[in-house]
N, C-alpha and C positions, 0 to 999 in steps of 0.2 A: 630221714632214715625210714625205710619201709620194712614191714614184717610180713612174712609169708606164713599163712596157716595151711598146714597140710593134714589131710585126713587119712587114716589108715585105709589101705586098699581092702575092698570087700568083694568077694565073688558074687556074681548074680544070684546064685542059689542061696547065699547067706543074707542077701539084702532083705530088709523088712521095712515097712513104712515107719518113719519116725513118729513117735507119739505127738499128737497135736499139743501145742503149748496152750494151757488154759489161762485165760485172763480173768482175773477177779476184780478188775476195775469197776465193772458195772455193779457187782454185788456190794463192793465196798462203798461206792457212792450212794447206792440205794439204802444200805443200812445206816450210813452216816446221815442221810436225809431223814430217815425215820427216827433216829436217835435225836436229831436236832428238833424235829417237830415235837417229840415226846418231852424233851427238856423245856421247850418253849411253852407247851400246854400246861406243864406242871408249875412253871414259874411266872408266866405272863399274867398281866392284870390290866384292868381299865381304871381302877380306883387309884387314888393318890395318897402317898405318905403325907403325914402332917407337915413335914419340912417343905413340901411343895404345894399341898392343897390349901384352898381358902375355906376356912371353917364357917364363913359368913354366907356362903352361897350353897344352895341346894340345887341338884340337877346340873344341867349343862346349858344355861342360857347363852345365846349368841347375839351380841349387840351389833353385829354386822352381817350383811347378806353375802353369801359366797357365790361362786360362779353359777350363772344362769338361775340364781335363786334356789338352788338345790342344796339341801341341808345334810345329805347322807353320802357325800363323796368318800368319806373315811372308809365305809364298808366296801365300796367298789375298789378303792386303792388296796385294801387288805386282801380281798379276794384275788385281785390282779397280781399281787405280790406272790401269793401261794402258787398260782398257775405259772407265773414267770419262773419261780424257783424250780418247779417240777420240770418245766421246759429246759431251763438252763442245765440242770443235772443230766437230762437226756442228751442234750447237745454235747456236753462235755464227754460223757461216756462214749457216744458214737464217734466223736472226733478223736478221742484218745485211742479207740480200737482201730480206727483207720490209719492213724498216724501217731503212734506212741512217741512221746517226747517232743511233740510239735511245740515250737516256741509260742504259737498262738494259743494252744491249750494251756501252756504254763502261765502265760500272761492272763488268761481267763481266770486261772486259779489265784494269781497274785492280786488282781484287782477285786477279787472277792474277799480275800483274807485281810486286806487293809481295813476292813470294817472294824477291826479291833480299835482303830484310832478314832472312830466316829464320835464318841462322846467329847473328845478333845476338840474335834473339828466342828462340833456344835457350840461348844463354849466360846471358842475364839471369835467367830463371826456373829455372835448373838442369834444363832439359829434355834428358835424355840418351837418344838413340835407340839402338835395338838395332843392334849392329855387324854383325849378320847381314844387315841390309837392304842391297840394292844402293845404293851411295853414291858421291858424287863423291870424288876424291882428297883426302885430309886435308891434303895439302901446299899446296893452292890457298889463296891469302891470305885471301879472305873466308870460304871454306868452313871454314878452320882454326879459326874462332871457336867452332864447335859443340863442346860438351864431348866427344863421341865422334866421331860421323859426321854428315854432312849428306845425308839420303837423298832418293831420287827421289820418294817418295810425297807430298811436300809441294806438289807442283804442282797438286793438286786443291783448293787453298785457296779458290777461288771459291765452291765448294759450302758451305764452312764460314762464311766471313765475309759472304757475300752471301745465303746461303740464308734466314735469318730474315726478310729484307725481304718475301718473297712472302706468307707467311701473315699477317705484320703489316699490310701494306697492304690485303690482302683483308679482314681483320677491321675495319680502319679504314673502308674504303668501305661495308661493311655497316652499321656503326654510324652513319655519316653519313647514309645513306639512311633508316635507321630513326628516328633521333633528330631529324632536321631541321636547318635552317641555324642555329638559335639554340643548339644543344647545344655543349658544350665541344669535342667531337671535330671539329665543323665550324668553330668560331671559332678553335681552336688546333690545327690539324691536324698541324703539325710537332712540337709537344710531345707530342701523342697518339701520333703514329707512333713517336717516340723512346722513349716509355715502353713501348709494345707490343713494340717490337724489343728493348728491354732485358730484359723478362720472358721473351720467347720465346728470345732469344739465350742468356740465362743457363741456362735449362732445357735447351736444345738442346746447349750446350757441355758441361754437366755430364754428360748422358747419353752423349754421344759420347766424351768424353775418359775417363771412368771405364771405359767398355767397352774403349777402345783400350789403356789402361794395363794392364788385366787380360789383354789378349792378348799382352803383352810387346813391343809395338811401341816403346814408350818408357816412361821413368819420370821422375818429378820427384825427383831425388836428394836435394834438401833443400827442406823446406817449413816455414812457421810452424805450430807445432802447433795453435794456436787457429784455428778456421775451416777446418780441413783434415779430410778423411776418411781413415781407416785410417793415421793418422800413425804413423810408426815402422816401417811395413811396406813391403815392396817396392811395394805398390800405392797408396801414399799419394797423395792428390790435394788440392791447395790450393783447395778449392771456392770459398770466398768470394773469394779473391785472383785466381784465374784466371778463373773463370766471370763475374765482374764485369768484369775488365780487358779481356777479349776484346770486350766491348760497346763499348770505346773505338773500335773499327773498325766494328763492326756497325751502330751507331746512325748515325754520319755517312754510311755507305754507303746506308742506307735513306733518310735525309732528303734527300740530294743527288738521289735519283731521284724524289722526290715531285713529281707534276704537279698544279698547281692548276687552276682553272676556265679559265685562259687556254690550257691545254695545254702550258705551258712548265714544265720541271723546275727545281728550286732550283739545280742546277748550271748550267743554261743561263742563268738570270737572273744568277747571280754572274759568269759569264764575260762576259755582255753589259755588266754594270755596270763590271767591271774593264777592259773593252775589250781582252781577250786575243784576238788574231787576229780582229778584227772581220770581215775578208773570208772567214774560214774558221771559222764558228761551231762546227762539230763539233770541230775541233782545239782551239779555245778551251775548250770544255766539257770535253774530255778532260784538258787541262792543269790546269784547276781541280780536277777529280775526283782526278787522280793526286797533285797536291800535298797536298790535304786528307787523302786516305787514307794517304799516306806519313807525314805529320805525326801522324795518329791512331795509326798503328802504332808510331811512335817513342814516343808517349805511353805505349803499352802496355809497351814496353821500359823506359822510364824508371821506371815504376811498380815493376817488378821489380828494376831496378838499385838503386833506393833500398832495397828490402827486402834485397837481397843485401849492399849496403854496410853496412847496419845490423847485420848478424849475427843477425837475428831468426829466420832459417830454420834452426832448430837440430835439427829432426827429420830423420834420414837414413833412406833407403830400405834397409832390411835384411831379408833378405840382398841384397847386390849381385848382380843377376841376370845380369850379363854378365862372367863370370870371364875370358873371352879378352881383355878390355880392362882396362887399368889403372883402379882405382877413382878416379872423379872426385871429388877431395877438396880443393878450393882453400882451404878455411878450417880444415881439420883435424878436422872433426866426426866423420867416419868413423873416423879413427884414435883419437879420444877414446872412441869406443864399442867399441873392440876389434877393428875390422876389420883384416884382413891386407892389406898392400900387394901389389904396388907401387901407389903413388898417383900420380895425375896432377893438375896444377893447371890445365892448359889454357892458353888464351891469355887475355889481359886479366885476370890474377890479381893485379895490383898496385894502383895507384891507382884504376883503373877499378872495382875491387871494394871500394874503401875500405880497401885494405891496401897502403900505400906500400912496406912492406918485404917484401911477398910473403906466402906461406903462413907462418903462425906456427909456431914450434916447439911440438910437442905431445908430452907424455909419455903414452904409451899405458897403459891399465890392465894389471894382471897377466894373464897368459895365461888364457883362459877366462872373463874378466869383461868386461862391457859388452854392450849390446843386439845388437851385431853379431858378438860372439864366436862364436856358433854357426855362422856361415857359414864360419869357418876350417876346418871339418871337411869342407866340400863342395868339389867341383871340384878 
């Protein structure tokens, strides 16, 4: 059924230019950015709460050398994050003004807002951030789930989770144009886009994360030895487990934004079918995207929560690179390998980690024995 909108007839002499519609998106985004920076400036810190900090260490000694022997990557990463956030806000404002309600801009927003889950997604895969990073107070309820700190730098997630969509869809469009309408990429565009995003996302994540771990920005304190790179060292990285799991978010983000020959994206069609806010289709599309991306991110966390509860992540990152913080050792593997405490179990170290009775009692090896014993002479 179609509807026809008719406008009252107006004589030429009565016609007057319609007032321009003013868009406040730019000002709202700008003020939100200022408010965010103000909040962060008032609450952020570099020192550690007693729950996390090691009282036996002064300063920030580092028992391991970071990428290229440079010890100040943290400040470059923080400055880069601020510049990236300013750029991202500008891109969003310009993109929204040019194409209000664009599914790409909505996904831009969704993959930024899922950062609320980040403390959970640090807890699940043993992702331990450098305490030297500016971070939110460790006493905040949700923030406290992170093994050490919840840093400011994670607010650039949109570049990470949504970035692979752009090369993937560009390759897909080129293949469709070259192969024609009977080719698999044209008959199964969503499957093709998903596979392209999976490959690009896997490679992108591996290159990015391996580099960031080597800068000392964070570590994976425990990994499954099989399928991991540099297992048993400070820079260990769960290649198969992490670089595959991040695609749980990347692939849906890409598929939801795919437009078919009708010009409608998958997310817009789902919103219309579900009749979410039919009078406000942009809001309905956003709700669909936000729900699916959050569920996808939860799937990522569940993947690692199962690994955590199974006890299969037995390789520990030695030496522990952040002596000013207690060693995050909720399952006792660091102590088994001869690491010196004090140890921290963090939040959710009981039934959530498959340990109803909490951290098990561990009998450490004799002094000087164990793969982490050599770190006891540092810091």
